[in-house]
Backbone as JSON Lines, residues from 0, in Angstrom:
{"i":0,"aa":"X","n":[31.19,-32.55,-1.79],"ca":[32.35,-32.01,-2.38],"c":[31.82,-30.97,-3.16]}
{"i":1,"aa":"X","n":[30.36,-31.21,-3.62],"ca":[29.75,-30.09,-4.66],"c":[29.84,-28.68,-3.95]}
{"i":2,"aa":"X","n":[28.82,-29.14,-2.59],"ca":[28.89,-27.62,-1.92],"c":[30.44,-27.14,-1.37]}
{"i":3,"aa":"X","n":[31.43,-27.75,-1.42],"ca":[32.68,-27.27,-0.93],"c":[33.2,-26.37,-2.44]}
{"i":4,"aa":"X","n":[32.96,-27.07,-3.17],"ca":[33.68,-26.36,-4.77],"c":[32.46,-25.49,-5.03]}
{"i":5,"aa":"X","n":[31.41,-24.8,-4.46],"ca":[30.68,-23.93,-4.99],"c":[30.53,-22.65,-3.97]}
{"i":6,"aa":"X","n":[31.26,-23.08,-2.68],"ca":[31.45,-22.29,-1.69],"c":[30.29,-22.2,-0.8]}
{"i":7,"aa":"X","n":[29.36,-23.11,-0.6],"ca":[28.51,-23.42,0.69],"c":[29.51,-23.93,1.6]}
{"i":8,"aa":"X","n":[30.22,-23.61,2.18],"ca":[31.07,-24.27,3.26],"c":[30.4,-24.52,4.34]}
{"i":9,"aa":"X","n":[29.38,-24.02,4.78],"ca":[28.69,-24.51,6.4],"c":[27.68,-25.57,6.05]}
{"i":10,"aa":"X","n":[27.39,-25.38,4.9],"ca":[26.3,-26.94,4.1],"c":[26.94,-27.8,3.88]}
{"i":11,"aa":"X","n":[28.65,-27.74,3.32],"ca":[29.73,-28.63,3.18],"c":[29.94,-29.51,4.77]}
{"i":12,"aa":"X","n":[30.17,-28.3,5.35],"ca":[30.53,-29.08,6.88],"c":[29.17,-29.79,7.69]}
{"i":13,"aa":"X","n":[28.31,-29.47,7.33],"ca":[27.2,-30.27,8.0],"c":[26.96,-31.71,7.53]}
{"i":14,"aa":"X","n":[26.77,-31.27,6.16],"ca":[27.03,-33.0,5.26],"c":[28.29,-33.99,5.59]}
{"i":15,"aa":"X","n":[29.49,-33.39,5.82],"ca":[30.52,-33.97,5.93],"c":[30.62,-34.49,7.33]}
{"i":16,"aa":"X","n":[30.0,-33.46,8.58],"ca":[30.07,-34.32,9.88],"c":[28.88,-35.32,9.92]}
{"i":17,"aa":"X","n":[27.7,-35.06,8.76],"ca":[26.72,-36.11,9.58],"c":[27.37,-37.72,8.54]}
{"i":18,"aa":"X","n":[28.03,-37.1,7.55],"ca":[28.55,-38.58,6.75],"c":[29.41,-39.13,7.73]}
{"i":19,"aa":"X","n":[30.2,-38.34,8.71],"ca":[31.13,-38.97,9.62],"c":[30.91,-39.78,10.6]}
{"i":20,"aa":"X","n":[29.55,-39.23,11.08],"ca":[28.48,-39.72,12.04],"c":[28.19,-40.86,11.58]}
{"i":21,"aa":"X","n":[27.67,-41.03,10.41],"ca":[26.65,-42.4,9.9],"c":[28.09,-43.44,9.41]}
{"i":22,"aa":"X","n":[29.16,-42.94,9.13],"ca":[30.41,-44.01,8.88],"c":[30.77,-44.75,10.39]}
{"i":23,"aa":"X","n":[30.26,-43.9,11.46],"ca":[30.34,-44.4,12.56],"c":[32.48,-44.76,12.71]}
{"i":24,"aa":"X","n":[33.07,-43.84,11.75],"ca":[34.67,-43.81,11.94],"c":[35.21,-42.74,10.99]}
{"i":25,"aa":"X","n":[36.51,-42.45,11.59],"ca":[37.12,-41.21,10.81],"c":[37.78,-41.34,9.5]}
{"i":26,"aa":"X","n":[36.88,-41.36,8.28],"ca":[37.48,-41.59,7.12],"c":[38.41,-40.43,6.75]}
{"i":27,"aa":"X","n":[39.65,-40.53,6.37],"ca":[40.66,-39.73,6.02],"c":[40.02,-38.7,4.79]}
{"i":28,"aa":"X","n":[39.48,-39.05,3.88],"ca":[39.28,-38.19,2.92],"c":[38.12,-37.22,3.14]}
{"i":29,"aa":"X","n":[37.19,-37.6,3.89],"ca":[35.97,-36.88,4.65],"c":[36.82,-35.8,5.23]}
{"i":30,"aa":"X","n":[37.53,-36.17,6.34],"ca":[38.14,-35.38,7.08],"c":[38.89,-34.87,6.55]}
{"i":31,"aa":"X","n":[39.7,-34.85,5.25],"ca":[40.4,-33.56,4.59],"c":[39.79,-32.74,4.02]}
{"i":32,"aa":"X","n":[38.64,-33.28,3.24],"ca":[37.68,-32.43,2.93],"c":[36.94,-31.18,3.73]}
{"i":33,"aa":"X","n":[36.74,-31.8,5.24],"ca":[35.75,-31.4,6.29],"c":[37.24,-30.1,6.74]}
{"i":34,"aa":"X","n":[38.49,-30.31,6.97],"ca":[39.27,-29.22,7.23],"c":[39.25,-28.09,6.34]}
{"i":35,"aa":"X","n":[39.12,-28.47,5.27],"ca":[39.31,-27.55,4.25],"c":[37.85,-26.66,4.04]}
{"i":36,"aa":"X","n":[37.01,-27.08,4.52],"ca":[35.82,-26.57,4.18],"c":[35.91,-25.54,5.75]}
{"i":37,"aa":"X","n":[36.23,-26.24,7.14],"ca":[36.35,-25.06,8.13],"c":[37.2,-24.14,7.69]}
{"i":38,"aa":"X","n":[38.31,-24.66,7.22],"ca":[39.24,-23.36,6.91],"c":[38.83,-22.37,5.92]}
{"i":39,"aa":"X","n":[37.89,-22.47,5.13],"ca":[37.32,-21.82,4.04],"c":[36.32,-21.04,4.72]}
{"i":40,"aa":"X","n":[35.69,-21.61,5.75],"ca":[34.61,-20.62,6.55],"c":[35.12,-19.7,7.52]}
{"i":41,"aa":"X","n":[36.4,-19.83,7.87],"ca":[36.96,-18.83,8.6],"c":[37.29,-19.71,9.88]}
{"i":42,"aa":"X","n":[36.97,-20.69,9.78],"ca":[37.15,-21.6,11.19],"c":[38.56,-22.43,11.13]}
{"i":43,"aa":"X","n":[39.64,-21.66,11.32],"ca":[41.05,-22.06,11.24],"c":[41.44,-22.96,12.05]}
{"i":44,"aa":"X","n":[40.88,-22.97,13.38],"ca":[41.23,-23.48,14.54],"c":[40.79,-25.08,14.49]}
{"i":45,"aa":"X","n":[39.1,-25.02,14.06],"ca":[38.75,-26.39,13.81],"c":[39.65,-26.93,12.28]}
{"i":46,"aa":"X","n":[39.87,-26.4,11.43],"ca":[40.83,-26.87,10.24],"c":[41.96,-27.44,10.98]}
{"i":47,"aa":"X","n":[42.7,-26.93,11.71],"ca":[43.68,-27.33,12.27],"c":[43.83,-28.56,13.27]}
{"i":48,"aa":"X","n":[42.75,-28.33,13.72],"ca":[42.2,-29.49,14.59],"c":[42.07,-31.11,13.83]}
{"i":49,"aa":"X","n":[41.68,-31.03,12.91],"ca":[41.42,-31.93,11.96],"c":[42.59,-32.49,11.1]}
{"i":50,"aa":"X","n":[43.09,-31.46,11.0],"ca":[44.49,-31.8,10.38],"c":[45.72,-32.51,11.21]}
{"i":51,"aa":"X","n":[45.19,-32.23,12.94],"ca":[46.06,-32.92,13.67],"c":[45.64,-34.33,13.68]}
{"i":52,"aa":"X","n":[44.39,-34.36,13.9],"ca":[43.36,-35.86,13.86],"c":[43.99,-36.5,12.74]}
{"i":53,"aa":"X","n":[44.32,-36.09,11.6],"ca":[45.08,-36.76,10.54],"c":[46.03,-37.19,10.52]}
{"i":54,"aa":"X","n":[47.39,-36.83,11.09],"ca":[48.46,-37.02,11.7],"c":[48.2,-37.7,12.71]}
{"i":55,"aa":"X","n":[47.75,-38.02,13.49],"ca":[47.29,-39.06,14.86],"c":[47.2,-40.22,13.86]}
{"i":56,"aa":"X","n":[45.62,-39.86,13.33],"ca":[45.68,-41.22,12.44],"c":[46.98,-42.16,11.91]}
{"i":57,"aa":"X","n":[47.89,-41.25,11.4],"ca":[49.04,-42.03,10.51],"c":[50.06,-42.07,11.77]}
{"i":58,"aa":"X","n":[49.86,-41.68,12.32],"ca":[50.68,-42.46,13.86],"c":[50.08,-43.63,14.27]}
{"i":59,"aa":"X","n":[48.79,-43.9,14.68],"ca":[48.54,-44.87,15.12],"c":[48.54,-45.84,13.87]}
{"i":60,"aa":"X","n":[48.63,-45.58,12.43],"ca":[48.96,-46.54,11.92],"c":[47.7,-47.42,11.07]}
{"i":61,"aa":"X","n":[46.63,-47.15,11.85],"ca":[45.64,-48.14,11.3],"c":[44.4,-47.54,10.29]}
{"i":62,"aa":"X","n":[44.83,-46.53,9.76],"ca":[43.88,-45.61,8.43],"c":[44.72,-45.65,7.21]}
{"i":63,"aa":"X","n":[45.75,-46.37,7.11],"ca":[46.39,-46.02,5.68],"c":[47.69,-45.0,5.86]}
{"i":64,"aa":"X","n":[47.23,-43.99,5.18],"ca":[48.32,-43.03,5.39],"c":[47.37,-41.52,5.13]}
{"i":65,"aa":"X","n":[46.68,-41.17,6.18],"ca":[45.97,-39.88,6.16],"c":[46.79,-38.83,6.04]}
{"i":66,"aa":"X","n":[48.15,-38.98,6.5],"ca":[48.88,-37.62,6.45],"c":[49.1,-37.45,5.04]}
{"i":67,"aa":"X","n":[49.16,-38.36,4.28],"ca":[49.11,-37.86,2.8],"c":[48.11,-37.19,2.19]}
{"i":68,"aa":"X","n":[46.63,-36.94,2.69],"ca":[45.54,-36.04,2.5],"c":[46.02,-34.98,3.21]}
{"i":69,"aa":"X","n":[46.27,-35.02,4.31],"ca":[46.73,-33.62,4.99],"c":[47.86,-32.89,3.93]}
{"i":70,"aa":"X","n":[48.71,-33.6,3.52],"ca":[49.7,-32.69,2.89],"c":[49.1,-32.17,1.53]}
{"i":71,"aa":"X","n":[48.29,-33.17,0.94],"ca":[47.73,-32.57,-0.25],"c":[46.73,-31.23,0.02]}
{"i":72,"aa":"X","n":[46.11,-31.0,0.57],"ca":[45.52,-30.01,1.52],"c":[46.18,-28.97,1.73]}
{"i":73,"aa":"X","n":[47.4,-29.38,2.6],"ca":[48.61,-27.9,2.97],"c":[49.05,-27.46,1.6]}
{"i":74,"aa":"X","n":[49.52,-28.18,1.05],"ca":[50.0,-27.93,-0.57],"c":[49.14,-27.07,-1.25]}
{"i":75,"aa":"X","n":[47.71,-27.34,-1.4],"ca":[46.73,-26.72,-1.96],"c":[46.58,-25.42,-1.33]}
{"i":76,"aa":"X","n":[46.43,-25.2,-0.16],"ca":[46.66,-23.93,0.75],"c":[47.44,-22.84,0.43]}
{"i":77,"aa":"X","n":[48.65,-23.69,0.52],"ca":[50.18,-22.71,0.43],"c":[50.11,-22.23,-1.09]}
{"i":78,"aa":"X","n":[49.79,-23.19,-1.97],"ca":[50.15,-22.64,-3.42],"c":[49.32,-22.24,-3.91]}
{"i":79,"aa":"X","n":[48.01,-21.89,-3.43],"ca":[46.89,-21.54,-4.32],"c":[47.27,-19.7,-5.02]}
{"i":80,"aa":"X","n":[47.86,-19.11,-4.31],"ca":[48.3,-17.71,-4.99],"c":[49.51,-17.44,-5.93]}
{"i":81,"aa":"X","n":[50.12,-18.94,-5.79],"ca":[51.51,-18.77,-6.64],"c":[51.31,-18.72,-7.95]}
{"i":82,"aa":"X","n":[51.96,-18.23,-8.99],"ca":[51.66,-18.12,-10.23],"c":[51.49,-19.55,-11.09]}
{"i":83,"aa":"X","n":[52.07,-20.4,-10.76],"ca":[51.84,-21.7,-11.78],"c":[51.35,-22.68,-10.58]}
{"i":84,"aa":"X","n":[50.41,-22.58,-9.79],"ca":[50.21,-23.85,-8.32],"c":[50.14,-25.13,-8.93]}
{"i":85,"aa":"X","n":[49.18,-25.36,-9.71],"ca":[49.18,-26.72,-10.64],"c":[50.61,-27.26,-10.74]}
{"i":86,"aa":"X","n":[51.61,-26.57,-11.23],"ca":[52.77,-26.98,-11.8],"c":[53.48,-27.45,-10.78]}
{"i":87,"aa":"X","n":[53.66,-26.23,-9.3],"ca":[54.65,-26.44,-8.49],"c":[53.72,-27.75,-7.49]}
{"i":88,"aa":"X","n":[52.4,-28.17,-7.65],"ca":[52.1,-29.29,-6.86],"c":[52.47,-30.52,-7.53]}
{"i":89,"aa":"X","n":[52.36,-30.45,-8.54],"ca":[52.63,-31.75,-9.61],"c":[54.2,-31.79,-9.38]}
{"i":90,"aa":"X","n":[54.96,-30.92,-9.22],"ca":[56.44,-31.11,-9.5],"c":[56.88,-31.4,-7.85]}
{"i":91,"aa":"X","n":[55.91,-31.16,-6.94],"ca":[56.29,-31.46,-5.62],"c":[55.86,-32.76,-5.09]}
{"i":92,"aa":"X","n":[54.77,-33.0,-5.93],"ca":[54.55,-34.71,-5.71],"c":[55.62,-35.67,-6.4]}
{"i":93,"aa":"X","n":[56.07,-35.31,-7.48],"ca":[57.08,-35.89,-8.48],"c":[58.22,-36.23,-7.75]}
{"i":94,"aa":"X","n":[58.36,-34.95,-6.84],"ca":[59.91,-35.05,-6.29],"c":[59.66,-35.98,-4.7]}
{"i":95,"aa":"X","n":[58.69,-35.7,-4.15],"ca":[58.63,-35.96,-2.65],"c":[58.03,-37.77,-2.76]}
{"i":96,"aa":"X","n":[57.06,-37.84,-3.8],"ca":[56.59,-38.91,-3.95],"c":[57.08,-40.4,-3.82]}
{"i":97,"aa":"X","n":[58.41,-40.42,-4.96],"ca":[59.38,-41.45,-4.81],"c":[60.13,-41.75,-3.62]}
{"i":98,"aa":"X","n":[60.37,-40.27,-2.89],"ca":[61.24,-40.36,-1.69],"c":[60.66,-40.96,-0.57]}
{"i":99,"aa":"X","n":[59.26,-40.56,-0.25],"ca":[58.37,-41.36,0.49],"c":[58.55,-42.74,0.58]}
{"i":100,"aa":"X","n":[58.38,-43.2,-0.59],"ca":[58.34,-44.54,-1.37],"c":[59.41,-45.46,-0.93]}
{"i":101,"aa":"X","n":[60.83,-45.0,-0.85],"ca":[61.96,-45.73,-0.17],"c":[61.92,-46.02,1.14]}
{"i":102,"aa":"X","n":[61.17,-45.5,2.08],"ca":[61.12,-46.17,3.04],"c":[60.48,-47.52,3.42]}
{"i":103,"aa":"X","n":[59.74,-48.09,2.39],"ca":[58.71,-48.98,2.33],"c":[60.19,-50.05,1.73]}
{"i":104,"aa":"X","n":[61.01,-49.79,1.08],"ca":[62.09,-50.75,0.12],"c":[62.94,-50.82,1.41]}
{"i":105,"aa":"X","n":[63.38,-50.03,2.11],"ca":[64.43,-49.98,3.46],"c":[63.64,-51.26,4.52]}
{"i":106,"aa":"X","n":[62.38,-50.8,4.41],"ca":[61.57,-51.82,5.62],"c":[61.7,-53.26,4.99]}
{"i":107,"aa":"X","n":[61.36,-53.54,3.5],"ca":[61.47,-54.66,3.36],"c":[62.92,-55.48,3.35]}
{"i":108,"aa":"X","n":[63.86,-54.58,2.97],"ca":[65.35,-55.19,3.17],"c":[65.39,-55.58,4.41]}
{"i":109,"aa":"X","n":[65.09,-54.62,5.63],"ca":[65.37,-54.8,6.9],"c":[64.41,-56.01,7.48]}
{"i":110,"aa":"X","n":[63.51,-56.34,7.07],"ca":[62.46,-57.65,7.32],"c":[63.18,-58.76,6.65]}
{"i":111,"aa":"X","n":[63.64,-58.45,5.22],"ca":[64.06,-60.08,4.63],"c":[65.5,-60.43,5.52]}
{"i":112,"aa":"X","n":[66.01,-59.09,5.44],"ca":[67.72,-59.27,6.17],"c":[67.53,-60.11,7.75]}
{"i":113,"aa":"X","n":[66.63,-59.45,8.4],"ca":[66.85,-60.23,9.85],"c":[65.78,-60.9,10.1]}
{"i":114,"aa":"X","n":[64.88,-61.5,8.83],"ca":[63.48,-62.33,9.1],"c":[62.67,-62.02,10.47]}
{"i":115,"aa":"X","n":[62.3,-60.84,10.21],"ca":[61.68,-59.93,11.45],"c":[60.44,-60.62,11.26]}
{"i":116,"aa":"X","n":[59.48,-60.74,10.13],"ca":[58.43,-61.44,9.93],"c":[57.4,-60.43,9.8]}
{"i":117,"aa":"X","n":[57.11,-59.44,9.45],"ca":[56.23,-58.27,9.17],"c":[55.64,-58.74,7.9]}
{"i":118,"aa":"X","n":[54.86,-57.78,7.41],"ca":[53.91,-57.88,6.44],"c":[54.68,-57.67,4.89]}
{"i":119,"aa":"X","n":[55.82,-56.83,5.15],"ca":[56.74,-56.39,4.22],"c":[57.35,-57.38,3.17]}
{"i":120,"aa":"X","n":[57.79,-58.73,3.68],"ca":[58.42,-59.67,3.39],"c":[57.49,-60.26,2.63]}
{"i":121,"aa":"X","n":[56.15,-60.32,2.72],"ca":[55.27,-60.63,2.09],"c":[55.01,-60.59,0.65]}
{"i":122,"aa":"X","n":[55.18,-59.24,0.09],"ca":[54.95,-58.52,-1.11],"c":[56.02,-58.63,-1.93]}
{"i":123,"aa":"X","n":[57.2,-58.73,-1.97],"ca":[58.25,-58.64,-2.91],"c":[59.25,-59.89,-2.72]}
{"i":124,"aa":"X","n":[60.21,-60.16,-3.92],"ca":[60.98,-61.26,-3.86],"c":[62.27,-61.23,-3.87]}
{"i":125,"aa":"X","n":[62.41,-59.82,-4.26],"ca":[64.05,-59.33,-4.42],"c":[63.71,-57.54,-4.13]}
{"i":126,"aa":"X","n":[64.77,-57.37,-3.88],"ca":[65.48,-55.9,-3.87],"c":[65.06,-55.07,-5.07]}
{"i":127,"aa":"X","n":[64.83,-55.51,-6.39],"ca":[64.67,-54.97,-7.47],"c":[63.54,-54.63,-7.48]}
{"i":128,"aa":"X","n":[62.67,-55.93,-7.18],"ca":[61.07,-55.86,-7.59],"c":[60.86,-54.72,-6.26]}
{"i":129,"aa":"X","n":[60.94,-54.87,-4.75],"ca":[60.71,-54.01,-4.2],"c":[60.59,-52.48,-4.52]}
{"i":130,"aa":"X","n":[62.06,-52.27,-4.62],"ca":[62.36,-50.73,-5.52],"c":[61.27,-50.62,-6.72]}
{"i":131,"aa":"X","n":[61.11,-51.3,-7.5],"ca":[60.48,-50.88,-8.82],"c":[59.12,-50.56,-8.67]}
{"i":132,"aa":"X","n":[58.85,-51.52,-7.53],"ca":[57.34,-51.67,-7.33],"c":[56.85,-50.01,-6.37]}
{"i":133,"aa":"X","n":[57.72,-50.16,-5.47],"ca":[57.7,-49.08,-4.36],"c":[57.63,-47.81,-5.14]}
{"i":134,"aa":"X","n":[58.7,-47.67,-5.87],"ca":[58.87,-45.98,-6.5],"c":[58.24,-45.82,-7.51]}
{"i":135,"aa":"X","n":[58.02,-46.92,-8.51],"ca":[57.4,-46.64,-9.38],"c":[55.82,-46.65,-9.31]}
{"i":136,"aa":"X","n":[55.17,-47.72,-8.88],"ca":[53.69,-47.92,-8.65],"c":[52.96,-47.28,-7.68]}
{"i":137,"aa":"X","n":[54.42,-47.45,-6.3],"ca":[53.39,-46.77,-5.19],"c":[53.5,-45.07,-5.48]}
{"i":138,"aa":"X","n":[54.47,-44.46,-6.33],"ca":[54.89,-43.12,-6.35],"c":[53.23,-42.67,-7.01]}
{"i":139,"aa":"X","n":[52.9,-43.51,-8.18],"ca":[51.93,-43.24,-8.89],"c":[50.39,-43.12,-8.57]}
{"i":140,"aa":"X","n":[50.43,-44.03,-7.56],"ca":[49.26,-44.5,-6.37],"c":[49.05,-43.02,-5.67]}
{"i":141,"aa":"X","n":[50.15,-42.61,-5.19],"ca":[50.21,-40.86,-4.55],"c":[49.69,-39.86,-5.32]}
{"i":142,"aa":"X","n":[50.65,-39.84,-6.51],"ca":[50.62,-38.87,-7.16],"c":[49.19,-38.45,-8.14]}
{"i":143,"aa":"X","n":[48.74,-39.44,-8.6],"ca":[47.35,-39.36,-9.09],"c":[46.2,-38.84,-8.0]}
{"i":144,"aa":"X","n":[46.4,-39.3,-6.96],"ca":[45.12,-39.08,-6.01],"c":[45.52,-37.7,-5.62]}
{"i":145,"aa":"X","n":[46.66,-37.95,-5.34],"ca":[47.56,-36.3,-4.63],"c":[47.13,-34.78,-5.37]}
{"i":146,"aa":"X","n":[47.39,-35.34,-6.56],"ca":[47.08,-34.17,-7.64],"c":[45.65,-33.67,-8.05]}
{"i":147,"aa":"X","n":[44.79,-34.72,-7.85],"ca":[43.21,-34.54,-7.77],"c":[42.97,-33.87,-6.57]}
{"i":148,"aa":"X","n":[43.25,-34.24,-5.21],"ca":[42.94,-33.71,-4.0],"c":[43.62,-32.21,-3.88]}
{"i":149,"aa":"X","n":[44.91,-32.04,-4.49],"ca":[45.59,-30.97,-4.26],"c":[45.03,-29.91,-5.16]}
{"i":150,"aa":"X","n":[44.68,-30.35,-6.29],"ca":[44.27,-29.42,-7.44],"c":[42.53,-28.78,-7.0]}
{"i":151,"aa":"X","n":[42.08,-29.57,-6.37],"ca":[40.78,-29.28,-5.84],"c":[40.79,-28.13,-4.53]}
{"i":152,"aa":"X","n":[41.6,-28.04,-3.99],"ca":[41.86,-27.49,-2.84],"c":[42.67,-26.21,-3.33]}
{"i":153,"aa":"X","n":[43.36,-26.06,-4.52],"ca":[43.7,-24.93,-5.17],"c":[42.64,-24.32,-5.7]}
{"i":154,"aa":"X","n":[41.66,-24.83,-6.49],"ca":[41.05,-24.11,-7.18],"c":[39.65,-23.59,-6.36]}
{"i":155,"aa":"X","n":[39.26,-24.35,-4.97],"ca":[38.32,-23.96,-3.98],"c":[39.18,-22.89,-3.45]}
{"i":156,"aa":"X","n":[40.45,-22.66,-2.88],"ca":[40.93,-21.74,-2.47],"c":[40.82,-20.3,-3.52]}
{"i":157,"aa":"X","n":[41.1,-20.39,-4.78],"ca":[41.16,-19.39,-5.79],"c":[39.63,-18.86,-6.19]}
{"i":158,"aa":"X","n":[38.73,-19.52,-5.85],"ca":[37.84,-19.36,-6.23],"c":[36.58,-19.19,-5.07]}
{"i":159,"aa":"X","n":[36.68,-19.09,-3.95],"ca":[36.36,-19.27,-2.61],"c":[35.55,-18.11,-2.2]}
{"i":160,"aa":"X","n":[34.38,-17.94,-2.0],"ca":[33.71,-16.56,-1.46],"c":[34.13,-16.27,-0.32]}
{"i":161,"aa":"X","n":[34.22,-15.06,0.06],"ca":[34.95,-14.3,1.23],"c":[33.95,-14.77,2.41]}
{"i":162,"aa":"X","n":[34.6,-15.02,3.46],"ca":[33.62,-15.27,4.88],"c":[33.22,-13.81,5.55]}
{"i":163,"aa":"X","n":[32.26,-13.79,5.46],"ca":[31.43,-12.38,6.17],"c":[31.15,-12.65,7.48]}
{"i":164,"aa":"X","n":[31.58,-12.24,8.66],"ca":[31.19,-12.25,9.82],"c":[30.57,-11.05,10.48]}
């Protein structure tokens, strides 16, 4: 990430690609930084391909929530020219994060109501507990790293070196 921060996008790409080979898996955080490096190096198609990969990882459901990382990069790229990009990013996270956590509360309710037997019923004893833990704690778990990643993206976009072809 140091190379990404100082505008050495090609070096960042090389290191991230090598790291993904060594890890032998597609790690969402590394993919999100790789997408940003490709974008800043003028390789928008490769950046978009990686964002699509992150979306597919989310759809497959075996990698947590990679779409979350993609969304933060997207907001960072879209907001970097705004007058107050960090405030807009934070407000977006504060508004959308609790809303996104409500789906887990609904999934818990469906699981316990119809005794489907998914993992949702294992974590909470009541609707109030599910709602509170997801909307409050779950949101904080998204807002804090989301703001850090989004801020990093905004800073890189604001101070990036122009690509010379």
